MIDOSE-1310 file (N, C-alpha, C; in nm, 2 decimals, decimal comma, always signed):
residues 281
meth	-0,05/+1,39/+0,25/+0,08/+1,36/+0,20/+0,18/+1,37/+0,31; +0,27/+1,27/+0,33/+0,37/+1,27/+0,43/+0,50/+1,23/+0,38; +0,61/+1,30/+0,40/+0,74/+1,26/+0,36/+0,83/+1,24/+0,49; +0,90/+1,14/+0,49/+0,99/+1,10/+0,60/+1,13/+1,14/+0,56
gran	+1,20/+1,20/+0,65/+1,34/+1,23/+0,62/+1,44/+1,12/+0,64; +1,54/+1,12/+0,57/+1,65/+1,03/+0,60/+1,72/+1,06/+0,72; +1,80/+0,97/+0,77/+1,87/+1,00/+0,90/+1,97/+1,11/+0,87; +1,97/+1,21/+0,96/+2,06/+1,33/+0,96/+2,20/+1,28/+0,98
nnrh	+2,30/+1,32/+0,89/+2,43/+1,27/+0,91/+2,50/+1,35/+1,03; +2,46/+1,47/+1,06/+2,51/+1,53/+1,17/+2,42/+1,52/+1,29; +2,48/+1,44/+1,39/+2,40/+1,40/+1,51/+2,37/+1,53/+1,59; +2,44/+1,63/+1,58/+2,41/+1,75/+1,65/+2,31/+1,84/+1,61
earh	+2,26/+1,82/+1,48/+2,15/+1,89/+1,43/+2,02/+1,83/+1,47; +1,92/+1,92/+1,50/+1,79/+1,87/+1,54/+1,71/+1,83/+1,42; +1,62/+1,73/+1,45/+1,53/+1,68/+1,35/+1,40/+1,73/+1,39; +1,33/+1,80/+1,30/+1,20/+1,87/+1,33/+1,09/+1,79/+1,25
hfvl	+0,97/+1,82/+1,30/+0,85/+1,78/+1,22/+0,77/+1,89/+1,18; +0,76/+1,92/+1,05/+0,69/+2,03/+1,00/+0,55/+1,98/+0,95; +0,44/+2,05/+0,98/+0,31/+2,03/+0,94/+0,27/+2,14/+0,85; +0,26/+2,12/+0,72/+0,24/+2,23/+0,62/+0,10/+2,23/+0,57
vhgl	+0,03/+2,35/+0,59/-0,11/+2,37/+0,57/-0,13/+2,47/+0,46; -0,19/+2,43/+0,36/-0,22/+2,50/+0,24/-0,33/+2,61/+0,25; -0,34/+2,69/+0,16/-0,44/+2,80/+0,16/-0,57/+2,76/+0,08; -0,66/+2,87/+0,06/-0,78/+2,85/+0,00/-0,77/+2,81/-0,15
chga	-0,85/+2,71/-0,19/-0,85/+2,65/-0,32/-0,73/+2,56/-0,36; -0,63/+2,56/-0,27/-0,52/+2,47/-0,30/-0,52/+2,33/-0,22; -0,41/+2,27/-0,22/-0,41/+2,13/-0,15/-0,27/+2,11/-0,11; -0,24/+1,99/-0,05/-0,11/+1,95/-0,01/-0,01/+1,96/-0,12
wcwy	-0,06/+1,95/-0,25/+0,03/+1,96/-0,36/+0,11/+2,08/-0,37; +0,06/+2,19/-0,32/+0,15/+2,31/-0,34/+0,27/+2,32/-0,25; +0,29/+2,21/-0,16/+0,41/+2,22/-0,07/+0,51/+2,11/-0,13; +0,49/+2,06/-0,25/+0,57/+1,95/-0,29/+0,72/+1,99/-0,30
kaat	+0,76/+2,11/-0,33/+0,90/+2,15/-0,34/+0,95/+2,16/-0,20; +0,88/+2,23/-0,11/+0,93/+2,26/+0,03/+0,93/+2,13/+0,11; +0,83/+2,04/+0,09/+0,83/+1,91/+0,17/+0,96/+1,83/+0,12; +0,98/+1,83/+0,00/+1,10/+1,75/-0,05/+1,23/+1,81/+0,00
alrr	+1,24/+1,94/+0,00/+1,36/+2,01/+0,06/+1,38/+1,99/+0,20; +1,28/+1,99/+0,28/+1,27/+1,96/+0,43/+1,32/+1,82/+0,45; +1,27/+1,72/+0,37/+1,31/+1,59/+0,38/+1,46/+1,57/+0,36; +1,51/+1,63/+0,25/+1,65/+1,62/+0,21/+1,74/+1,68/+0,32
aghr	+1,69/+1,78/+0,40/+1,76/+1,83/+0,51/+1,75/+1,75/+0,64; +1,68/+1,63/+0,63/+1,68/+1,54/+0,74/+1,56/+1,56/+0,84; +1,46/+1,63/+0,79/+1,34/+1,66/+0,87/+1,22/+1,58/+0,83; +1,10/+1,58/+0,90/+0,98/+1,52/+0,87/+0,90/+1,63/+0,81
atap	+0,81/+1,61/+0,71/+0,72/+1,70/+0,65/+0,59/+1,64/+0,63; +0,48/+1,68/+0,69/+0,35/+1,63/+0,67/+0,26/+1,74/+0,61; +0,20/+1,72/+0,50/+0,11/+1,82/+0,43/-0,03/+1,76/+0,41; -0,12/+1,78/+0,50/-0,25/+1,72/+0,49/-0,34/+1,81/+0,39
dmag	-0,43/+1,75/+0,32/-0,53/+1,81/+0,25/-0,65/+1,85/+0,33; -0,68/+1,98/+0,34/-0,81/+2,01/+0,42/-0,92/+1,95/+0,36; -1,03/+1,93/+0,43/-1,15/+1,87/+0,37/-1,21/+1,94/+0,25; -1,23/+1,87/+0,14/-1,28/+1,91/+0,02/-1,17/+1,98/-0,07
cgah	-1,05/+1,97/-0,03/-0,93/+2,03/-0,11/-0,84/+1,92/-0,16; -0,76/+1,97/-0,25/-0,65/+1,87/-0,31/-0,71/+1,74/-0,34; -0,66/+1,63/-0,28/-0,70/+1,49/-0,32/-0,80/+1,45/-0,22; -0,85/+1,53/-0,13/-0,95/+1,49/-0,03/-1,08/+1,46/-0,10
para	-1,14/+1,33/-0,07/-1,26/+1,29/-0,15/-1,39/+1,38/-0,13; -1,40/+1,46/-0,03/-1,52/+1,54/-0,02/-1,53/+1,66/-0,12; -1,65/+1,69/-0,16/-1,67/+1,81/-0,24/-1,69/+1,94/-0,15; -1,66/+2,05/-0,19/-1,68/+2,17/-0,11/-1,82/+2,18/-0,05
gevr	-1,92/+2,14/-0,13/-2,06/+2,15/-0,08/-2,09/+2,04/+0,02; -2,00/+1,96/+0,05/-2,02/+1,85/+0,15/-1,95/+1,89/+0,29; -1,87/+1,99/+0,29/-1,80/+2,02/+0,41/-1,88/+2,12/+0,49; -1,93/+2,08/+0,61/-2,04/+2,15/+0,68/-1,99/+2,27/+0,76
gfee	-1,86/+2,29/+0,79/-1,81/+2,40/+0,87/-1,67/+2,40/+0,88; -1,62/+2,51/+0,94/-1,46/+2,53/+0,94/-1,40/+2,42/+1,02; -1,46/+2,37/+1,13/-1,40/+2,26/+1,20/-1,39/+2,14/+1,12; -1,48/+2,11/+1,04/-1,48/+1,99/+0,95/-1,38/+2,01/+0,85
ysrp	-1,37/+2,13/+0,80/-1,28/+2,17/+0,69/-1,13/+2,14/+0,75; -1,11/+2,18/+0,87/-0,97/+2,18/+0,94/-0,94/+2,04/+1,00; -1,04/+1,95/+1,00/-1,03/+1,82/+1,07/-0,90/+1,74/+1,03; -0,86/+1,74/+0,91/-0,73/+1,67/+0,87/-0,62/+1,71/+0,95
llda	-0,60/+1,85/+0,97/-0,49/+1,90/+1,04/-0,51/+1,88/+1,19; -0,63/+1,89/+1,24/-0,65/+1,87/+1,38/-0,63/+1,72/+1,42; -0,67/+1,63/+1,33/-0,63/+1,49/+1,36/-0,48/+1,46/+1,35; -0,41/+1,53/+1,26/-0,27/+1,51/+1,25/-0,19/+1,55/+1,37
vatl	-0,24/+1,67/+1,43/-0,18/+1,71/+1,56/-0,21/+1,63/+1,67; -0,34/+1,60/+1,68/-0,39/+1,53/+1,80/-0,32/+1,39/+1,81; -0,29/+1,33/+1,69/-0,23/+1,20/+1,70/-0,07/+1,20/+1,70; -0,02/+1,31/+1,73/+0,13/+1,31/+1,74/+0,17/+1,22/+1,85
ppge	+0,29/+1,15/+1,85/+0,33/+1,06/+1,97/+0,34/+1,16/+2,09; +0,33/+1,09/+2,21/+0,34/+1,16/+2,34/+0,48/+1,23/+2,34; +0,48/+1,36/+2,38/+0,61/+1,43/+2,39/+0,65/+1,50/+2,26; +0,59/+1,46/+2,15/+0,64/+1,53/+2,02/+0,56/+1,66/+2,00
ravl	+0,64/+1,75/+1,95/+0,57/+1,89/+1,93/+0,62/+1,92/+1,79; +0,52/+1,96/+1,70/+0,54/+1,99/+1,56/+0,55/+2,14/+1,53; +0,61/+2,18/+1,43/+0,61/+2,31/+1,39/+0,50/+2,33/+1,28; +0,39/+2,40/+1,31/+0,28/+2,41/+1,21/+0,31/+2,54/+1,13
vghs	+0,30/+2,52/+1,00/+0,32/+2,62/+0,90/+0,19/+2,64/+0,82; +0,13/+2,76/+0,84/+0,01/+2,79/+0,77/+0,04/+2,90/+0,66; -0,02/+2,87/+0,54/-0,01/+2,96/+0,43/-0,14/+3,02/+0,40; -0,15/+3,15/+0,37/-0,27/+3,22/+0,33/-0,39/+3,18/+0,44
hggc	-0,50/+3,14/+0,38/-0,62/+3,11/+0,46/-0,58/+2,99/+0,56; -0,48/+2,91/+0,53/-0,45/+2,80/+0,62/-0,39/+2,85/+0,76; -0,37/+2,98/+0,77/-0,33/+3,03/+0,90/-0,44/+3,02/+1,00; -0,57/+3,03/+0,96/-0,68/+3,01/+1,05/-0,69/+2,87/+1,11
sval	-0,66/+2,77/+1,02/-0,66/+2,63/+1,06/-0,55/+2,60/+1,16; -0,43/+2,67/+1,12/-0,32/+2,65/+1,22/-0,35/+2,72/+1,36; -0,42/+2,83/+1,36/-0,46/+2,89/+1,49/-0,56/+2,81/+1,56; -0,65/+2,74/+1,50/-0,74/+2,65/+1,56/-0,67/+2,53/+1,61
aaer	-0,58/+2,47/+1,55/-0,50/+2,36/+1,60/-0,41/+2,39/+1,72; -0,35/+2,51/+1,72/-0,28/+2,57/+1,83/-0,36/+2,59/+1,95; -0,48/+2,64/+1,93/-0,57/+2,66/+2,05/-0,61/+2,53/+2,10; -0,64/+2,43/+2,03/-0,68/+2,30/+2,07/-0,57/+2,21/+2,14
fpdk	-0,45/+2,23/+2,08/-0,34/+2,14/+2,12/-0,21/+2,22/+2,14; -0,21/+2,32/+2,24/-0,09/+2,40/+2,25/+0,03/+2,33/+2,29; +0,01/+2,22/+2,37/+0,13/+2,14/+2,41/+0,19/+2,06/+2,31; +0,13/+2,04/+2,19/+0,18/+1,97/+2,08/+0,24/+2,06/+1,97
vaaa	+0,25/+2,19/+1,99/+0,29/+2,29/+1,90/+0,42/+2,35/+1,94; +0,53/+2,32/+1,87/+0,66/+2,38/+1,90/+0,66/+2,52/+1,85; +0,59/+2,55/+1,75/+0,58/+2,69/+1,70/+0,47/+2,70/+1,58; +0,40/+2,80/+1,58/+0,29/+2,83/+1,48/+0,35/+2,94/+1,38
vfvt	+0,38/+2,90/+1,25/+0,45/+2,99/+1,16/+0,34/+3,03/+1,05; +0,33/+3,16/+1,03/+0,23/+3,21/+0,94/+0,31/+3,27/+0,82; +0,30/+3,20/+0,71/+0,38/+3,24/+0,58/+0,28/+3,33/+0,50; +0,29/+3,46/+0,51/+0,20/+3,55/+0,45/+0,06/+3,50/+0,46
asmp	+0,01/+3,47/+0,59/-0,11/+3,39/+0,61/-0,20/+3,48/+0,69; -0,32/+3,43/+0,70/-0,42/+3,48/+0,79/-0,38/+3,45/+0,94; -0,35/+3,55/+1,02/-0,31/+3,53/+1,15/-0,40/+3,60/+1,25; -0,50/+3,52/+1,31/-0,60/+3,59/+1,40/-0,53/+3,63/+1,52
avgr	-0,59/+3,73/+1,59/-0,54/+3,78/+1,72/-0,63/+3,73/+1,83; -0,56/+3,70/+1,94/-0,63/+3,65/+2,07/-0,73/+3,76/+2,10; -0,85/+3,71/+2,14/-0,96/+3,79/+2,18/-1,04/+3,85/+2,07; -1,01/+3,82/+1,95/-1,09/+3,86/+1,83/-1,13/+3,73/+1,76
smga	-1,25/+3,75/+1,68/-1,28/+3,63/+1,60/-1,19/+3,61/+1,49; -1,17/+3,49/+1,45/-1,08/+3,45/+1,33/-1,14/+3,52/+1,20; -1,26/+3,53/+1,19/-1,32/+3,60/+1,07/-1,29/+3,74/+1,07; -1,32/+3,81/+1,18/-1,30/+3,95/+1,19/-1,15/+3,99/+1,17
attd	-1,06/+3,92/+1,23/-0,92/+3,95/+1,23/-0,85/+3,92/+1,09; -0,92/+3,84/+1,01/-0,86/+3,81/+0,89/-0,95/+3,84/+0,76; -1,04/+3,75/+0,75/-1,13/+3,77/+0,62/-1,20/+3,90/+0,62; -1,27/+3,94/+0,72/-1,35/+4,06/+0,71/-1,26/+4,19/+0,68
eylk	-1,15/+4,21/+0,75/-1,07/+4,32/+0,74/-0,99/+4,31/+0,61; -0,96/+4,18/+0,57/-0,88/+4,17/+0,44/-0,97/+4,21/+0,32; -1,10/+4,18/+0,32/-1,19/+4,21/+0,21/-1,21/+4,36/+0,20; -1,22/+4,42/+0,32/-1,22/+4,57/+0,32/-1,09/+4,64/+0,27
fvaa	-0,98/+4,58/+0,30/-0,85/+4,63/+0,26/-0,84/+4,62/+0,10; -0,87/+4,51/+0,04/-0,86/+4,50/-0,10/-0,96/+4,57/-0,18; -1,08/+4,60/-0,11/-1,19/+4,66/-0,18/-1,15/+4,80/-0,23; -1,04/+4,85/-0,18/-0,99/+4,99/-0,23/-0,94/+4,98/-0,37
epdf	-0,91/+4,86/-0,42/-0,87/+4,85/-0,56/-0,98/+4,78/-0,64; -1,04/+4,84/-0,73/-1,15/+4,79/-0,80/-1,11/+4,66/-0,88; -1,19/+4,57/-0,88/-1,17/+4,43/-0,96/-1,04/+4,36/-0,91; -1,02/+4,38/-0,78/-0,90/+4,31/-0,72/-0,89/+4,16/-0,75
fldt	-1,01/+4,09/-0,74/-1,01/+3,95/-0,76/-1,03/+3,91/-0,90; -1,03/+4,00/-0,99/-1,03/+3,97/-1,14/-1,14/+3,87/-1,17; -1,10/+3,75/-1,22/-1,20/+3,65/-1,27/-1,24/+3,54/-1,17; -1,21/+3,57/-1,04/-1,24/+3,48/-0,93/-1,39/+3,47/-0,93
eeqd	-1,45/+3,35/-0,90/-1,59/+3,33/-0,89/-1,64/+3,29/-0,76; -1,74/+3,34/-0,71/-1,81/+3,30/-0,59/-1,94/+3,22/-0,64; -1,93/+3,09/-0,59/-2,03/+2,99/-0,65/-2,15/+2,98/-0,55; -2,26/+2,93/-0,60/-2,38/+2,90/-0,52/-2,35/+2,79/-0,42
qenp	-2,40/+2,80/-0,31/-2,39/+2,70/-0,21/-2,49/+2,58/-0,24; -2,44/+2,46/-0,26/-2,52/+2,35/-0,29/-2,61/+2,31/-0,17; -2,57/+2,33/-0,05/-2,64/+2,29/+0,07/-2,67/+2,41/+0,15; -2,79/+2,45/+0,16/-2,83/+2,58/+0,22/-2,80/+2,58/+0,38
eipg	-2,78/+2,46/+0,43/-2,75/+2,45/+0,57/-2,59/+2,48/+0,60; -2,51/+2,49/+0,50/-2,38/+2,52/+0,52/-2,35/+2,67/+0,50; -2,28/+2,73/+0,60/-2,27/+2,88/+0,60/-2,16/+2,91/+0,49; -2,17/+3,03/+0,43/-2,08/+3,07/+0,34/-2,10/+3,01/+0,20
rpvl	-2,02/+3,07/+0,10/-2,03/+3,02/-0,04/-1,89/+2,99/-0,09; -1,88/+2,88/-0,16/-1,74/+2,84/-0,22/-1,69/+2,95/-0,32; -1,56/+2,96/-0,32/-1,49/+3,06/-0,41/-1,39/+2,97/-0,49; -1,38/+3,01/-0,61/-1,28/+2,95/-0,71/-1,20/+3,05/-0,77
fgpk	-1,07/+3,05/-0,74/-0,98/+3,15/-0,80/-0,98/+3,14/-0,96; -0,99/+3,24/-1,03/-0,99/+3,24/-1,17/-0,84/+3,24/-1,22; -0,82/+3,20/-1,35/-0,69/+3,19/-1,41/-0,61/+3,32/-1,40; -0,69/+3,43/-1,43/-0,61/+3,56/-1,43/-0,57/+3,60/-1,29
fvaq	-0,66/+3,58/-1,19/-0,62/+3,61/-1,05/-0,50/+3,53/-1,02; -0,50/+3,40/-1,04/-0,39/+3,31/-1,00/-0,26/+3,35/-1,07; -0,27/+3,38/-1,20/-0,14/+3,42/-1,26/-0,09/+3,56/-1,23; -0,18/+3,65/-1,20/-0,13/+3,79/-1,19/-0,11/+3,83/-1,03
rlyq	-0,20/+3,76/-0,95/-0,19/+3,80/-0,80/-0,11/+3,70/-0,72; -0,12/+3,57/-0,76/-0,07/+3,47/-0,66/+0,07/+3,41/-0,72; +0,08/+3,38/-0,85/+0,19/+3,31/-0,91/+0,28/+3,39/-1,00; +0,28/+3,52/-0,99/+0,34/+3,61/-1,09/+0,50/+3,59/-1,09
lcpa	+0,56/+3,54/-0,98/+0,70/+3,51/-0,99/+0,73/+3,36/-0,98; +0,63/+3,28/-1,00/+0,65/+3,13/-1,00/+0,70/+3,08/-1,13; +0,77/+2,96/-1,13/+0,80/+2,90/-1,26/+0,67/+2,88/-1,35; +0,67/+2,88/-1,47/+0,55/+2,86/-1,55/+0,50/+2,72/-1,52
edlt	+0,58/+2,62/-1,49/+0,53/+2,48/-1,47/+0,45/+2,48/-1,33; +0,48/+2,56/-1,24/+0,39/+2,56/-1,12/+0,26/+2,63/-1,14; +0,26/+2,74/-1,23/+0,13/+2,79/-1,26/+0,05/+2,69/-1,33; +0,10/+2,62/-1,43/+0,02/+2,52/-1,50/-0,03/+2,41/-1,40
lals	+0,05/+2,37/-1,31/+0,01/+2,27/-1,21/-0,11/+2,32/-1,13; -0,10/+2,46/-1,09/-0,21/+2,51/-1,01/-0,33/+2,52/-1,08; -0,33/+2,57/-1,21/-0,45/+2,58/-1,29/-0,52/+2,45/-1,31; -0,44/+2,34/-1,30/-0,50/+2,21/-1,32/-0,56/+2,15/-1,19
lirp	-0,52/+2,20/-1,08/-0,55/+2,13/-0,95/-0,63/+2,22/-0,85; -0,65/+2,35/-0,87/-0,71/+2,42/-0,77/-0,86/+2,38/-0,77; -0,93/+2,39/-0,66/-1,06/+2,35/-0,65/-1,15/+2,46/-0,57; -1,28/+2,46/-0,58/-1,36/+2,56/-0,51/-1,34/+2,53/-0,35
anrf	-1,34/+2,63/-0,27/-1,33/+2,61/-0,13/-1,40/+2,72/-0,06; -1,45/+2,70/+0,06/-1,53/+2,79/+0,14/-1,44/+2,85/+0,24; -1,46/+2,99/+0,25/-1,39/+3,06/+0,35/-1,47/+3,05/+0,49; -1,59/+3,00/+0,48/-1,67/+2,98/+0,61/-1,68/+3,12/+0,69
deda	-1,70/+3,22/+0,62/-1,72/+3,36/+0,67/-1,83/+3,36/+0,78; -1,94/+3,28/+0,75/-2,05/+3,29/+0,84/-2,06/+3,18/+0,94; -1,96/+3,10/+0,95/-1,95/+2,99/+1,05/-1,94/+3,05/+1,18; -2,01/+2,98/+1,28/-2,02/+3,03/+1,42/-1,88/+3,03/+1,47
lmkd	-1,80/+2,92/+1,43/-1,66/+2,92/+1,49/-1,57/+3,03/+1,45; -1,59/+3,08/+1,33/-1,52/+3,18/+1,27/-1,56/+3,32/+1,33; -1,68/+3,32/+1,39/-1,73/+3,45/+1,45/-1,72/+3,45/+1,60; -1,67/+3,35/+1,66/-1,65/+3,34/+1,81/-1,54/+3,42/+1,86
ekll	-1,57/+3,53/+1,93/-1,46/+3,61/+1,98/-1,39/+3,55/+2,10; -1,45/+3,44/+2,16/-1,38/+3,39/+2,27/-1,31/+3,26/+2,24; -1,30/+3,23/+2,11/-1,24/+3,10/+2,06/-1,10/+3,09/+2,09; -1,02/+3,19/+2,06/-0,87/+3,19/+2,08/-0,84/+3,26/+2,21
teag	-0,77/+3,19/+2,30/-0,74/+3,23/+2,43/-0,59/+3,25/+2,45; -0,56/+3,32/+2,56/-0,42/+3,33/+2,60/-0,36/+3,20/+2,64; -0,44/+3,12/+2,70/-0,39/+2,99/+2,76/-0,36/+2,88/+2,65; -0,44/+2,91/+2,54/-0,42/+2,81/+2,43/-0,34/+2,87/+2,32
ygst	-0,40/+2,92/+2,21/-0,33/+2,98/+2,10/-0,23/+3,08/+2,14; -0,27/+3,17/+2,23/-0,18/+3,28/+2,28/-0,05/+3,23/+2,35; -0,05/+3,11/+2,40/+0,06/+3,06/+2,47/+0,17/+3,00/+2,39; +0,13/+2,98/+2,25/+0,23/+2,91/+2,16/+0,32/+3,02/+2,10
rrvf	+0,44/+2,98/+2,06/+0,53/+3,06/+2,00/+0,48/+3,09/+1,86; +0,46/+3,21/+1,82/+0,40/+3,25/+1,69/+0,50/+3,33/+1,61; +0,52/+3,29/+1,48/+0,61/+3,37/+1,40/+0,55/+3,40/+1,26; +0,55/+3,52/+1,23/+0,49/+3,56/+1,09/+0,60/+3,58/+0,99
vvve	+0,58/+3,53/+0,88/+0,69/+3,54/+0,76/+0,63/+3,65/+0,67; +0,69/+3,76/+0,66/+0,65/+3,87/+0,57/+0,70/+3,84/+0,43; +0,61/+3,85/+0,33/+0,65/+3,83/+0,19/+0,62/+3,96/+0,12; +0,73/+4,04/+0,09/+0,72/+4,17/+0,03/+0,65/+4,16/-0,11
gdlg	+0,68/+4,06/-0,18/+0,63/+4,05/-0,32/+0,49/+3,99/-0,34; +0,43/+3,97/-0,23/+0,30/+3,91/-0,24/+0,19/+4,02/-0,29; +0,12/+3,98/-0,40/+0,02/+4,07/-0,45/-0,11/+4,03/-0,41; -0,13/+3,90/-0,35/-0,26/+3,85/-0,30/-0,29/+3,89/-0,17
ipae	-0,20/+3,89/-0,08/-0,21/+3,95/+0,06/-0,09/+4,05/+0,07; -0,12/+4,18/+0,03/-0,02/+4,28/+0,02/+0,06/+4,29/+0,15; +0,19/+4,33/+0,15/+0,27/+4,34/+0,28/+0,21/+4,44/+0,37; +0,15/+4,54/+0,33/+0,09/+4,63/+0,42/-0,02/+4,57/+0,51
fqrr	-0,09/+4,48/+0,44/-0,20/+4,41/+0,53/-0,13/+4,31/+0,61; -0,03/+4,23/+0,56/+0,05/+4,15/+0,66/+0,08/+4,21/+0,78; +0,14/+4,34/+0,76/+0,19/+4,41/+0,89/+0,07/+4,45/+0,97; -0,05/+4,48/+0,92/-0,16/+4,51/+1,00/-0,19/+4,39/+1,09
mial	-0,19/+4,27/+1,04/-0,22/+4,16/+1,12/-0,11/+4,14/+1,23; +0,01/+4,17/+1,20/+0,12/+4,16/+1,30/+0,10/+4,26/+1,41; +0,06/+4,38/+1,37/+0,04/+4,48/+1,48/-0,08/+4,45/+1,57; -0,16/+4,36/+1,53/-0,28/+4,32/+1,63/-0,24/+4,22/+1,72
spgv	-0,11/+4,16/+1,71/-0,07/+4,05/+1,79/+0,07/+4,08/+1,85; +0,08/+4,16/+1,95/+0,20/+4,20/+2,01/+0,28/+4,07/+2,06; +0,41/+4,07/+2,04/+0,49/+3,96/+2,09/+0,51/+3,85/+1,99; +0,45/+3,87/+1,87/+0,47/+3,77/+1,76/+0,61/+3,80/+1,70
evea	+0,68/+3,70/+1,67/+0,81/+3,71/+1,61/+0,79/+3,74/+1,46; +0,88/+3,82/+1,40/+0,87/+3,85/+1,26/+0,99/+3,81/+1,18; +0,97/+3,74/+1,07/+1,07/+3,71/+0,98/+1,04/+3,76/+0,84; +1,13/+3,78/+0,75/+1,09/+3,84/+0,62/+1,17/+3,77/+0,51
maag	+1,11/+3,75/+0,40/+1,17/+3,69/+0,27/+1,22/+3,81/+0,20; +1,33/+3,80/+0,13/+1,39/+3,90/+0,04/+1,30/+3,96/-0,05; +1,29/+4,09/-0,05/+1,20/+4,16/-0,15/+1,23/+4,12/-0,30; +1,12/+4,09/-0,37/+1,14/+4,06/-0,51/+1,17/+3,92/-0,54
gadh	+1,19/+3,84/-0,44/+1,23/+3,70/-0,46/+1,12/+3,60/-0,45; +1,00/+3,64/-0,39/+0,89/+3,54/-0,38/+0,76/+3,61/-0,40; +0,66/+3,55/-0,44/+0,53/+3,60/-0,45/+0,43/+3,54/-0,34; +0,30/+3,54/-0,36/+0,22/+3,49/-0,26/+0,25/+3,33/-0,23
maml	+0,28/+3,27/-0,34/+0,31/+3,13/-0,33/+0,46/+3,11/-0,29; +0,50/+3,15/-0,19/+0,64/+3,15/-0,15/+0,70/+3,02/-0,14; +0,63/+2,92/-0,12/+0,68/+2,78/-0,11/+0,72/+2,73/-0,25; +0,67/+2,80/-0,35/+0,70/+2,76/-0,49/+0,80/+2,86/-0,55
sgte	+0,78/+2,99/-0,53/+0,87/+3,08/-0,59/+0,99/+3,11/-0,51; +0,99/+3,08/-0,39/+1,11/+3,11/-0,30/+1,14/+2,99/-0,22; +1,13/+2,87/-0,27/+1,14/+2,76/-0,19/+1,26/+2,74/-0,10; +1,38/+2,76/-0,16/+1,50/+2,75/-0,09/+1,51/+2,85/+0,03
elve	+1,48/+2,98/+0,00/+1,49/+3,07/+0,11/+1,38/+3,05/+0,22; +1,26/+3,00/+0,18/+1,16/+2,97/+0,28/+1,20/+2,85/+0,36; +1,25/+2,74/+0,31/+1,29/+2,62/+0,38/+1,40/+2,65/+0,48; +1,50/+2,73/+0,44/+1,61/+2,77/+0,53/+1,55/+2,86/+0,64
llir	+1,46/+2,94/+0,61/+1,40/+3,02/+0,72/+1,32/+2,93/+0,82; +1,23/+2,83/+0,76/+1,17/+2,75/+0,85/+1,25/+2,66/+0,94; +1,36/+2,62/+0,89/+1,45/+2,54/+0,97/+1,52/+2,62/+1,07; +1,55/+2,75/+1,04/+1,61/+2,84/+1,14/+1,51/+2,87/+1,25
vank	+1,38/+2,89/+1,22/+1,29/+2,91/+1,31/+1,27/+2,78/+1,41; +1,26/+2,68/+1,35/+1,25/+2,55/+1,43/+1,37/+2,53/+1,51; +1,48/+2,55/+1,47/+1,60/+2,54/+1,56/+1,61/+2,62/+1,68; +1,53/+2,72/+1,68/+1,52/+2,81/+1,81/+1,42/+2,76/+1,91
ctvr	+1,34/+2,65/+1,86/+1,25/+2,60/+1,96/+1,31/+2,53/+2,08; +1,26/+2,55/+2,19/+1,33/+2,49/+2,31/+1,31/+2,33/+2,32; +1,20/+2,29/+2,26/+1,17/+2,14/+2,26/+1,16/+2,09/+2,12; +1,25/+1,99/+2,09/+1,26/+1,94/+1,95/+1,21/+1,80/+1,94
v	+1,17/+1,76/+1,83/+1,12/+1,62/+1,80/+1,23/+1,52/+1,75
């Protein structure tokens, strides 16, 4: 899904291109409010469906690895016009896809923004820095994932097992501050998705380099009201990546789905971050 902004009435304001990446079990649809608000502010907003998610035609059991899963984002960044640099915005597990894109195309990334997202650290595997440590963190609370299901893998050659968030988990951990309409939308559209914990790419400690991902401007957006990725764990990821800029959304104003529960605040924050970029599109 791509939305194109109208011409900005103020010639002195920069026009940015935001690429919005959804999290596990979600799709481009979860960015509908933020994409519209960015367009109205005169910017471009592209929200791709990762493979097997949203309106993408593949099923979770047909996506063979994390690179294939992230291919829609990688292709979107690779095909940016010469000289254009986009602001990549990753939410939740989408942070890993953003990190991969920044590693592959650092010259095309004006900033990598992690909105309460998995933010890998240079020199550590993406899986260890995010999924492994996250699962250990939430294990301290029994039944954290409530009615979430881990499904059987249809293809034994594909590493990992698909996960499907349960209605109780969605309502109580992810959407507790969202309008009821957005919860209804989510429950009708979420699909099983694979974290690819066992994928070789996710285990590669040499994948993310200082010259690639580490050379990009990285910004982490802390969401205090997130019950899915608690703020304490968000800060743990920040501590593993010295030099990362930190922004925060007002406490109590947004939940895990900050693009839906705190749309206006998040959009203003994203534009502010983009306006600090030295190279604009």
